[in-house]
N, C-alpha and C positions, 0 to 999 in steps of 0.2 A: 779649375779651378789651384790647382797647381801652381801655374806660375803669377798667381796673387798670392804667393808666398815665396814666391823669389829664384821658383827653379827654370833654367831654361829648356827647351822645348827637347833639345839633342838628351837632356836627364833622365824626361817624362818616360820618353820613346826607353830609354834602356829600361827605365821601370819594369816597362808594359813586357817591354824582350826580359825579361829576368823572370818574370808571374807567367809568363810563357813556355820557355821554356823547360820549366820546372814540371808542366801539366801536362807536357808534350804525350809523353812517356804512357802513363796510368791510363793518355782516352782515348777507351775504343774506339773515339769516330781522327785515331790519329791513323795517315793514308799509311804507315807501314804497319799498321796492328794484324791485319788478318795474314797479313806475307808473315810475324813472328810468329802468330799461333802455327802455321802451317809451318816452319821451322819445327817450329817447338814437337808437334804431333808428329816427324817423322820418327822421335824417339817417345810419348810417350801418346798415347793416343787416346787420352781420357782427360788432355789437358783442354780445358776453356778459357772462356774469356778471363772468371775469375782468378782463375791460378796465374796467368799472365799477371795480373794488375799487383795481384798480392807477391810475385816475385818482383816489379819494380818497384813497389810503393816504397823502399828501404833504398833505392836508391834517387827516388823523388826529393827525400827528406834529405837524403845527404848534399843533393847538386841543390837542395832549398838552403843549407845551411852555409855549404860556400859561396853561394852567389851571394846570397844577401849580406857577410859578410865581406863579402870585396866589396859591395855596393857603399857598405860603411861607411868601410876605410877610403875608398876614392871621393864619399862624398868626404867626409870628418876633412882627408887633406888635400881638398879641393884643389883637385888636379884640374886638370882640363878636361877637355871632352876631344876639343879637337885642337889646331894651330892658338888657336887664338881665343878661342869662349873656356866660359867658365862654367862652373856647375849652377852658380848660381847668383843672380844678376840682382844683385845689390841696386845696383842705378837705376832700377823699374819697378823697385817696390811701393804699392803704393801705402799711405796711409790710410788706416781705418778710422 
């Protein structure tokens, strides 16, 4: 769907990676989440999943704002994603 809007596959992957990196730290399925809980439990024995998530949510919000701002600036300036690739493919756009 995004290719029909004129976005290159590289930019679509960049959007996916931004969204994925924001939610990694607050997901209990994150690989290092049990390790993080173990480190925090060394100092506070009552810490659980909810406590860790509530501590990391402000960081996730700041990451979201910063990544989305950077993404919009990159898009508006139409900076290349690689040497010869732009963000938008105007020559591949189909008329509806």
